TORBA-149142 format. One record per residue (C-alpha): residue number from 1; residue in three letters; x, y, z. Coordinates in steps of 0.2 Angstrom, whole numbers, always signed. Layout:
SITE / NUM / ALA / X / Y / Z
...
//
This chain:
SITE / 1 / MET / -88 / -108 / +290
SITE / 2 / SER / -95 / -101 / +271
SITE / 3 / TYR / -83 / -95 / +258
SITE / 4 / SER / -87 / -77 / +262
SITE / 5 / ASP / -85 / -77 / +281
SITE / 6 / CYS / -68 / -68 / +284
SITE / 7 / ASN / -62 / -60 / +300
SITE / 8 / SER / -45 / -52 / +307
SITE / 9 / THR / -36 / -70 / +311
SITE / 10 / VAL / -36 / -75 / +293
SITE / 11 / TYR / -23 / -62 / +289
SITE / 12 / ASP / -12 / -68 / +303
SITE / 13 / GLN / +2 / -78 / +294
SITE / 14 / GLN / +7 / -86 / +309
SITE / 15 / ALA / -8 / -94 / +314
SITE / 16 / ASP / -7 / -111 / +308
SITE / 17 / SER / -25 / -116 / +315
SITE / 18 / HIS / -34 / -101 / +308
SITE / 19 / ILE / -27 / -105 / +291
SITE / 20 / ASP / -31 / -123 / +293
SITE / 21 / ASP / -49 / -117 / +298
SITE / 22 / THR / -50 / -106 / +283
SITE / 23 / CYS / -47 / -121 / +271
SITE / 24 / SER / -64 / -126 / +271
SITE / 25 / ILE / -65 / -130 / +253
SITE / 26 / LYS / -51 / -144 / +255
SITE / 27 / ASN / -66 / -156 / +250
SITE / 28 / GLU / -72 / -148 / +235
SITE / 29 / SER / -67 / -152 / +217
SITE / 30 / PHE / -55 / -143 / +208
SITE / 31 / GLU / -68 / -135 / +196
SITE / 32 / THR / -77 / -130 / +211
SITE / 33 / ILE / -62 / -121 / +219
SITE / 34 / CYS / -59 / -112 / +203
SITE / 35 / HIS / -76 / -106 / +201
SITE / 36 / ILE / -76 / -99 / +219
SITE / 37 / ALA / -60 / -90 / +217
SITE / 38 / SER / -63 / -84 / +199
SITE / 39 / GLU / -81 / -76 / +204
SITE / 40 / GLY / -74 / -68 / +218
SITE / 41 / MET / -83 / -79 / +232
SITE / 42 / ILE / -69 / -78 / +244
SITE / 43 / CYS / -61 / -68 / +256
SITE / 44 / PRO / -50 / -55 / +249
SITE / 45 / GLY / -33 / -52 / +253
SITE / 46 / PHE / -22 / -65 / +261
SITE / 47 / TYR / -36 / -77 / +260
SITE / 48 / GLU / -36 / -75 / +241
SITE / 49 / ILE / -19 / -79 / +239
SITE / 50 / ILE / -21 / -96 / +249
SITE / 51 / VAL / -34 / -101 / +238
SITE / 52 / ASN / -25 / -97 / +221
SITE / 53 / ALA / -11 / -107 / +226
SITE / 54 / CYS / -21 / -121 / +231
SITE / 55 / ILE / -26 / -120 / +211
SITE / 56 / HIS / -10 / -117 / +203
SITE / 57 / LEU / +2 / -126 / +214
SITE / 58 / CYS / -9 / -141 / +218
SITE / 59 / PHE / -7 / -140 / +236
SITE / 60 / VAL / -21 / -150 / +247
SITE / 61 / CYS / -27 / -139 / +260
SITE / 62 / PRO / -22 / -137 / +275
SITE / 63 / ASP / -7 / -148 / +276
SITE / 64 / VAL / +6 / -138 / +264
SITE / 65 / LEU / -3 / -121 / +265
SITE / 66 / THR / +0 / -122 / +284
SITE / 67 / GLU / +17 / -124 / +282
SITE / 68 / MET / +20 / -113 / +268
SITE / 69 / GLY / +9 / -99 / +277
SITE / 70 / THR / +22 / -98 / +291
SITE / 71 / THR / +36 / -95 / +280
SITE / 72 / SER / +45 / -78 / +275
SITE / 73 / ARG / +44 / -84 / +256
SITE / 74 / LEU / +24 / -83 / +255
SITE / 75 / GLU / +24 / -68 / +243
SITE / 76 / LEU / +38 / -78 / +232
SITE / 77 / LEU / +29 / -93 / +232
SITE / 78 / LEU / +11 / -88 / +231
SITE / 79 / PRO / +8 / -76 / +217
SITE / 80 / ALA / -8 / -67 / +215
SITE / 81 / MET / -14 / -74 / +199
SITE / 82 / GLY / -28 / -85 / +197
SITE / 83 / TYR / -38 / -92 / +181
SITE / 84 / PRO / -49 / -80 / +173
SITE / 85 / ALA / -66 / -80 / +178
SITE / 86 / GLN / -79 / -91 / +169
SITE / 87 / ASN / -89 / -81 / +156
SITE / 88 / SER / -78 / -66 / +161
SITE / 89 / GLY / -75 / -64 / +143
SITE / 90 / LEU / -93 / -63 / +137
SITE / 91 / PHE / -93 / -45 / +132
SITE / 92 / PHE / -78 / -48 / +120
SITE / 93 / SER / -85 / -64 / +115
SITE / 94 / VAL / -100 / -56 / +108
SITE / 95 / ILE / -90 / -44 / +99
SITE / 96 / ILE / -78 / -56 / +90
SITE / 97 / ALA / -93 / -66 / +85
SITE / 98 / LEU / -100 / -53 / +75
SITE / 99 / LEU / -84 / -47 / +67
SITE / 100 / CYS / -82 / -65 / +62
SITE / 101 / LEU / -99 / -66 / +54
SITE / 102 / PHE / -96 / -51 / +46
SITE / 103 / GLY / -78 / -52 / +41
SITE / 104 / SER / -82 / -70 / +35
SITE / 105 / ALA / -97 / -63 / +24
SITE / 106 / ALA / -87 / -48 / +16
SITE / 107 / ASN / -71 / -61 / +13
SITE / 108 / ILE / -82 / -74 / +4
SITE / 109 / ILE / -92 / -60 / -7
SITE / 110 / THR / -73 / -53 / -11
SITE / 111 / ILE / -68 / -70 / -16
SITE / 112 / ILE / -83 / -73 / -26
SITE / 113 / VAL / -82 / -56 / -35
SITE / 114 / ILE / -65 / -59 / -40
SITE / 115 / LEU / -67 / -76 / -47
SITE / 116 / ARG / -83 / -71 / -56
SITE / 117 / ASN / -74 / -56 / -65
SITE / 118 / LYS / -60 / -59 / -76
SITE / 119 / VAL / -51 / -42 / -75
SITE / 120 / LEU / -52 / -42 / -57
SITE / 121 / GLN / -42 / -59 / -58
SITE / 122 / ALA / -28 / -52 / -67
SITE / 123 / THR / -28 / -34 / -56
SITE / 124 / SER / -30 / -44 / -39
SITE / 125 / ASN / -20 / -58 / -36
SITE / 126 / TYR / -15 / -52 / -19
SITE / 127 / LEU / -32 / -45 / -13
SITE / 128 / LEU / -39 / -63 / -19
SITE / 129 / SER / -25 / -71 / -8
SITE / 130 / LEU / -27 / -59 / +7
SITE / 131 / ALA / -45 / -63 / +9
SITE / 132 / ILE / -42 / -80 / +9
SITE / 133 / SER / -28 / -78 / +23
SITE / 134 / ASP / -42 / -67 / +32
SITE / 135 / LEU / -55 / -79 / +30
SITE / 136 / ILE / -45 / -94 / +38
SITE / 137 / MET / -40 / -81 / +51
SITE / 138 / LEU / -59 / -78 / +55
SITE / 139 / MET / -67 / -94 / +54
SITE / 140 / MET / -53 / -107 / +60
SITE / 141 / THR / -47 / -96 / +75
SITE / 142 / VAL / -61 / -85 / +82
SITE / 143 / PRO / -72 / -100 / +87
SITE / 144 / VAL / -58 / -106 / +99
SITE / 145 / GLU / -54 / -88 / +105
SITE / 146 / ILE / -73 / -87 / +110
SITE / 147 / LYS / -71 / -104 / +119
SITE / 148 / PHE / -56 / -96 / +128
SITE / 149 / GLN / -65 / -81 / +133
SITE / 150 / LEU / -80 / -89 / +141
SITE / 151 / LYS / -72 / -105 / +147
SITE / 152 / PHE / -53 / -103 / +150
SITE / 153 / TRP / -52 / -120 / +157
SITE / 154 / PRO / -53 / -134 / +154
SITE / 155 / TRP / -46 / -138 / +136
SITE / 156 / ASP / -58 / -150 / +128
SITE / 157 / PHE / -51 / -150 / +109
SITE / 158 / GLY / -38 / -163 / +110
SITE / 159 / GLN / -19 / -161 / +107
SITE / 160 / PHE / -20 / -158 / +87
SITE / 161 / LEU / -30 / -142 / +90
SITE / 162 / CYS / -21 / -136 / +104
SITE / 163 / ARG / -7 / -134 / +92
SITE / 164 / LEU / -17 / -130 / +75
SITE / 165 / HIS / -26 / -114 / +84
SITE / 166 / PRO / -10 / -104 / +87
SITE / 167 / TYR / +0 / -110 / +73
SITE / 168 / LEU / -14 / -105 / +60
SITE / 169 / LYS / -17 / -89 / +70
SITE / 170 / GLU / +2 / -85 / +69
SITE / 171 / ALA / +4 / -91 / +50
SITE / 172 / CYS / -11 / -79 / +44
SITE / 173 / LEU / -3 / -64 / +53
SITE / 174 / TYR / +12 / -68 / +43
SITE / 175 / THR / +3 / -70 / +27
SITE / 176 / THR / -7 / -53 / +30
SITE / 177 / ALA / +8 / -42 / +34
SITE / 178 / LEU / +19 / -49 / +19
SITE / 179 / HIS / +3 / -47 / +7
SITE / 180 / ILE / +1 / -29 / +12
SITE / 181 / VAL / +20 / -28 / +9
SITE / 182 / ALA / +20 / -35 / -8
SITE / 183 / PHE / +4 / -25 / -13
SITE / 184 / THR / +13 / -10 / -7
SITE / 185 / ILE / +29 / -12 / -17
SITE / 186 / GLU / +18 / -16 / -31
SITE / 187 / ARG / +8 / -1 / -30
SITE / 188 / TYR / +25 / +10 / -28
SITE / 189 / ILE / +32 / +2 / -45
SITE / 190 / VAL / +16 / +5 / -55
SITE / 191 / ILE / +15 / +24 / -49
SITE / 192 / CYS / +32 / +29 / -46
SITE / 193 / HIS / +40 / +18 / -59
SITE / 194 / PRO / +27 / +16 / -72
SITE / 195 / MET / +39 / +11 / -87
SITE / 196 / ARG / +48 / -3 / -77
SITE / 197 / ALA / +32 / -11 / -72
SITE / 198 / ARG / +31 / -18 / -90
SITE / 199 / THR / +44 / -30 / -86
SITE / 200 / LEU / +44 / -32 / -66
SITE / 201 / LEU / +26 / -36 / -64
SITE / 202 / SER / +16 / -49 / -71
SITE / 203 / LYS / +1 / -61 / -66
SITE / 204 / SER / +14 / -77 / -67
SITE / 205 / ARG / +27 / -67 / -56
SITE / 206 / ALA / +13 / -61 / -44
SITE / 207 / SER / +6 / -79 / -43
SITE / 208 / LYS / +24 / -86 / -38
SITE / 209 / ILE / +26 / -72 / -25
SITE / 210 / ILE / +10 / -76 / -17
SITE / 211 / CYS / +15 / -95 / -16
SITE / 212 / LEU / +31 / -91 / -8
SITE / 213 / ILE / +22 / -78 / +5
SITE / 214 / TRP / +11 / -94 / +9
SITE / 215 / LEU / +25 / -106 / +11
SITE / 216 / CYS / +37 / -94 / +20
SITE / 217 / SER / +22 / -89 / +32
SITE / 218 / PHE / +18 / -108 / +37
SITE / 219 / ILE / +38 / -112 / +38
SITE / 220 / LEU / +40 / -98 / +50
SITE / 221 / ALA / +25 / -101 / +61
SITE / 222 / MET / +32 / -119 / +64
SITE / 223 / PRO / +40 / -117 / +80
SITE / 224 / VAL / +23 / -112 / +87
SITE / 225 / PHE / +15 / -129 / +82
SITE / 226 / LEU / +28 / -138 / +89
SITE / 227 / VAL / +31 / -129 / +107
SITE / 228 / TYR / +11 / -130 / +111
SITE / 229 / SER / +3 / -145 / +119
SITE / 230 / VAL / -10 / -150 / +132
SITE / 231 / GLN / -5 / -150 / +149
SITE / 232 / PHE / -11 / -153 / +167
SITE / 233 / TYR / -8 / -140 / +180
SITE / 234 / CYS / -12 / -153 / +192
SITE / 235 / PRO / -9 / -170 / +186
SITE / 236 / GLY / -23 / -182 / +188
SITE / 237 / ILE / -37 / -169 / +189
SITE / 238 / PRO / -46 / -167 / +172
SITE / 239 / GLU / -52 / -150 / +175
SITE / 240 / SER / -34 / -143 / +176
SITE / 241 / GLN / -32 / -147 / +158
SITE / 242 / LEU / -25 / -132 / +148
SITE / 243 / CYS / -17 / -128 / +131
SITE / 244 / PHE / +0 / -119 / +134
SITE / 245 / PRO / +16 / -118 / +126
SITE / 246 / LEU / +28 / -132 / +134
SITE / 247 / PHE / +35 / -122 / +152
SITE / 248 / GLU / +53 / -127 / +146
SITE / 249 / TYR / +52 / -118 / +130
SITE / 250 / ASP / +41 / -103 / +137
SITE / 251 / ASN / +58 / -90 / +136
SITE / 252 / TYR / +62 / -97 / +119
SITE / 253 / LEU / +44 / -92 / +113
SITE / 254 / SER / +44 / -76 / +120
SITE / 255 / ILE / +60 / -71 / +110
SITE / 256 / PHE / +52 / -79 / +95
SITE / 257 / TYR / +37 / -69 / +96
SITE / 258 / SER / +48 / -53 / +98
SITE / 259 / VAL / +59 / -56 / +84
SITE / 260 / MET / +44 / -61 / +72
SITE / 261 / SER / +35 / -46 / +77
SITE / 262 / ILE / +51 / -35 / +73
SITE / 263 / PHE / +51 / -42 / +55
SITE / 264 / LEU / +33 / -43 / +52
SITE / 265 / PHE / +26 / -28 / +61
SITE / 266 / LEU / +40 / -15 / +63
SITE / 267 / VAL / +48 / -18 / +46
SITE / 268 / PRO / +34 / -18 / +36
SITE / 269 / MET / +26 / -3 / +45
SITE / 270 / THR / +42 / +7 / +42
SITE / 271 / LEU / +42 / +1 / +23
SITE / 272 / ILE / +23 / +5 / +21
SITE / 273 / ILE / +27 / +23 / +27
SITE / 274 / VAL / +43 / +26 / +18
SITE / 275 / LEU / +34 / +19 / +0
SITE / 276 / TYR / +18 / +27 / +4
SITE / 277 / SER / +26 / +44 / +6
SITE / 278 / LEU / +36 / +41 / -10
SITE / 279 / ILE / +20 / +38 / -20
SITE / 280 / GLY / +11 / +52 / -13
SITE / 281 / LYS / +25 / +64 / -18
SITE / 282 / THR / +24 / +57 / -34
SITE / 283 / LEU / +5 / +59 / -36
SITE / 284 / TYR / +7 / +76 / -30
SITE / 285 / SER / +18 / +82 / -41
SITE / 286 / LYS / +10 / +74 / -55
SITE / 287 / THR / -5 / +85 / -48
SITE / 288 / LEU / +4 / +102 / -50
SITE / 289 / THR / +10 / +97 / -68
SITE / 290 / SER / -8 / +92 / -72
SITE / 291 / GLY / -15 / +108 / -64
SITE / 292 / ARG / -3 / +118 / -75
SITE / 293 / ARG / -8 / +110 / -90
SITE / 294 / THR / -26 / +112 / -86
SITE / 295 / SER / -25 / +131 / -82
SITE / 296 / VAL / -16 / +132 / -99
SITE / 297 / VAL / -31 / +123 / -108
SITE / 298 / ARG / -43 / +134 / -100
SITE / 299 / SER / -33 / +150 / -103
SITE / 300 / SER / -36 / +147 / -121
SITE / 301 / LYS / -53 / +140 / -121
SITE / 302 / ASN / -60 / +155 / -131
SITE / 303 / GLN / -48 / +154 / -144
SITE / 304 / THR / -49 / +133 / -146
SITE / 305 / LYS / -65 / +125 / -149
SITE / 306 / GLY / -68 / +107 / -149
SITE / 307 / LYS / -59 / +95 / -137
SITE / 308 / ALA / -51 / +109 / -126
SITE / 309 / PRO / -65 / +106 / -113
SITE / 310 / SER / -65 / +88 / -113
SITE / 311 / LYS / -47 / +87 / -110
SITE / 312 / ALA / -47 / +100 / -95
SITE / 313 / SER / -63 / +89 / -88
SITE / 314 / LYS / -51 / +74 / -90
SITE / 315 / ASN / -37 / +82 / -81
SITE / 316 / ASP / -49 / +87 / -67
SITE / 317 / ALA / -54 / +68 / -65
SITE / 318 / VAL / -35 / +62 / -65
SITE / 319 / ASP / -31 / +75 / -51
SITE / 320 / LYS / -47 / +69 / -40
SITE / 321 / ALA / -42 / +52 / -44
SITE / 322 / ARG / -25 / +56 / -37
SITE / 323 / HIS / -31 / +65 / -21
SITE / 324 / GLN / -42 / +49 / -17
SITE / 325 / ALA / -28 / +38 / -20
SITE / 326 / VAL / -17 / +49 / -8
SITE / 327 / LYS / -30 / +48 / +7
SITE / 328 / LEU / -33 / +28 / +4
SITE / 329 / LEU / -16 / +25 / +5
SITE / 330 / ALA / -13 / +37 / +22
SITE / 331 / LEU / -30 / +25 / +28
SITE / 332 / ILE / -21 / +10 / +24
SITE / 333 / ALA / -6 / +14 / +34
SITE / 334 / VAL / -15 / +22 / +49
SITE / 335 / CYS / -27 / +5 / +50
SITE / 336 / PHE / -12 / -7 / +49
SITE / 337 / PHE / -4 / +3 / +62
SITE / 338 / VAL / -19 / +6 / +75
SITE / 339 / LEU / -27 / -13 / +73
SITE / 340 / TRP / -9 / -22 / +74
SITE / 341 / PHE / +0 / -11 / +88
SITE / 342 / PRO / -9 / -17 / +103
SITE / 343 / PHE / -6 / -34 / +100
SITE / 344 / MET / +12 / -32 / +94
SITE / 345 / TRP / +16 / -22 / +109
SITE / 346 / ILE / +11 / -37 / +120
SITE / 347 / ARG / +24 / -47 / +111
SITE / 348 / LEU / +37 / -33 / +108
SITE / 349 / ASN / +37 / -28 / +127
SITE / 350 / PRO / +46 / -43 / +137
SITE / 351 / LEU / +43 / -33 / +153
SITE / 352 / PHE / +23 / -33 / +149
SITE / 353 / THR / +20 / -46 / +164
SITE / 354 / LEU / +10 / -46 / +179
SITE / 355 / ASN / +15 / -35 / +193
SITE / 356 / LYS / +12 / -47 / +208
SITE / 357 / ASP / +11 / -32 / +219
SITE / 358 / ASN / -4 / -27 / +212
SITE / 359 / PRO / -19 / -39 / +213
SITE / 360 / ASN / -28 / -29 / +199
SITE / 361 / GLU / -17 / -30 / +187
SITE / 362 / ARG / -22 / -48 / +181
SITE / 363 / THR / -38 / -39 / +176
SITE / 364 / TYR / -29 / -25 / +166
SITE / 365 / HIS / -18 / -38 / +157
SITE / 366 / GLU / -34 / -48 / +153
SITE / 367 / TRP / -43 / -34 / +145
SITE / 368 / PHE / -29 / -28 / +136
SITE / 369 / TYR / -26 / -44 / +128
SITE / 370 / SER / -45 / -45 / +123
SITE / 371 / ILE / -45 / -29 / +117
SITE / 372 / SER / -28 / -32 / +105
SITE / 373 / MET / -36 / -48 / +99
SITE / 374 / THR / -53 / -39 / +95
SITE / 375 / LEU / -43 / -26 / +85
SITE / 376 / LEU / -34 / -40 / +76
SITE / 377 / TYR / -48 / -48 / +71
SITE / 378 / LEU / -56 / -31 / +65
SITE / 379 / SER / -41 / -29 / +53
SITE / 380 / SER / -47 / -44 / +45
SITE / 381 / CYS / -62 / -37 / +42
SITE / 382 / THR / -57 / -21 / +37
SITE / 383 / ASN / -46 / -26 / +23
SITE / 384 / PRO / -60 / -31 / +11
SITE / 385 / LEU / -68 / -12 / +15
SITE / 386 / LEU / -51 / -4 / +11
SITE / 387 / TYR / -44 / -12 / -4
SITE / 388 / ASN / -61 / -18 / -13
SITE / 389 / ILE / -77 / -8 / -7
SITE / 390 / MET / -67 / +10 / -8
SITE / 391 / SER / -64 / +5 / -27
SITE / 392 / ALA / -79 / +11 / -41
SITE / 393 / ARG / -75 / -6 / -52
SITE / 394 / PHE / -77 / -16 / -35
SITE / 395 / ARG / -93 / -9 / -30
SITE / 396 / LYS / -100 / -11 / -47
SITE / 397 / ALA / -94 / -30 / -46
SITE / 398 / TYR / -100 / -32 / -29
SITE / 399 / LYS / -118 / -25 / -33
SITE / 400 / ARG / -118 / -37 / -50
SITE / 401 / THR / -113 / -51 / -37
SITE / 402 / ILE / -126 / -48 / -25
SITE / 403 / LEU / -140 / -45 / -37
SITE / 404 / CYS / -133 / -61 / -47
SITE / 405 / ARG / -132 / -51 / -63
SITE / 406 / GLU / -121 / -58 / -76
SITE / 407 / VAL / -103 / -49 / -77
SITE / 408 / ARG / -101 / -41 / -93
SITE / 409 / SER / -84 / -43 / -102
SITE / 410 / PRO / -74 / -26 / -100
SITE / 411 / GLN / -68 / -15 / -114
SITE / 412 / LEU / -49 / -15 / -119
SITE / 413 / SER / -47 / +3 / -110
SITE / 414 / ASP / -52 / -5 / -94
SITE / 415 / THR / -37 / -18 / -93
SITE / 416 / SER / -27 / -24 / -78
SITE / 417 / MET / -10 / -17 / -72
SITE / 418 / TYR / -2 / -33 / -80
SITE / 419 / SER / -7 / -27 / -98
SITE / 420 / LYS / +5 / -17 / -109
SITE / 421 / ARG / -5 / +0 / -104
SITE / 422 / PHE / +11 / +8 / -94
SITE / 423 / THR / +13 / +21 / -105
SITE / 424 / ARG / +7 / +36 / -96
SITE / 425 / ILE / +7 / +39 / -76
SITE / 426 / ASP / -11 / +46 / -79
SITE / 427 / THR / -17 / +29 / -86
SITE / 428 / SER / -8 / +19 / -70
SITE / 429 / VAL / -16 / +30 / -58
SITE / 430 / SER / -34 / +31 / -62
SITE / 431 / THR / -34 / +11 / -68
SITE / 432 / ASN / -25 / +6 / -54
SITE / 433 / PHE / -33 / +16 / -41
SITE / 434 / THR / -51 / +12 / -47
SITE / 435 / ALA / -48 / -6 / -48
SITE / 436 / LEU / -39 / -7 / -31
//
């Protein structure tokens, strides 16, 4: 009997002999059974459930399956959930591979640019650290994720990498979220409280905060490292070796993911929205004040010669910088929410599980997870674009670095946010949002 041969007798749960006949794959290897099931080379419906049970529950056809097929507990004992098809994630593998190449190159260039420019080192402590975090996220976790997409089973990388991969991914998520929060708070202080920035902000304090972010992130992610392990769905069958959390800690890990997602996504997202709203309000009020001053200057243009036109032009430039800053702030908040929300939704919603009554839901779940991971990796690629390439100063530094030109020492007026030039909000806005 071929794998594709089906007849109505297959669906008769009481017909033990027919179930026995359909288990023609009983002498095949575990990997062959998985391949047949995942590629759809089996009869639909009841026979598919039988084969999935043979894979998941380690039953050998036809003995135990015959007994289970005659019980009323069949639907409870045989969940319609099989292994993902081999190479089923080829499309997403290509996408995240391209994201890895682009994002790694962008973050490496960002790190080089900052290290080669002393002024950028002073103003970009958080950006440098964030680029390192994104680089680790892309280079250390994407290759394993591609392996998952192409060949979910078996796990071939050993116990240590089984624990290291989810641990690094988790820790880098925490560092990214905390860096964005710290960066947002710093911007809020600089723009809304420029006089306090003299005492609250310094390069040494920023370095201490960055070290604390990394330390806390890797400590908080430690439970993930401890609960993941290489396991065998079917003891003694090498092809059934998988990398999963230990079954006894599954519920605890789900709770942990939900709690951490609240504190490292919902809370940061709320804080970002509030602080960026206050920043936008401050910039808008300063724009109105500056606009009134500019109108006064222009109205007296015919009476006052010399520096009045240049002062009006300067006010126009500051207003333009403020508007660009507000747009950038809104873009940062939107990107953080859009790119992180799908992945966090899976973690925050404990009801996001497979519906056993819907055989197609497993496919939807796999696609949603793949899309969420793709957006998450895209976030690591967009950070250099949002924080660096959109800056005129960074664009010039990028160009000099790519063309291997010597980096000139900046003038005194082009100082960092940690210098003593916090005397005017206008200077703070123009300096920081061209630097950042």
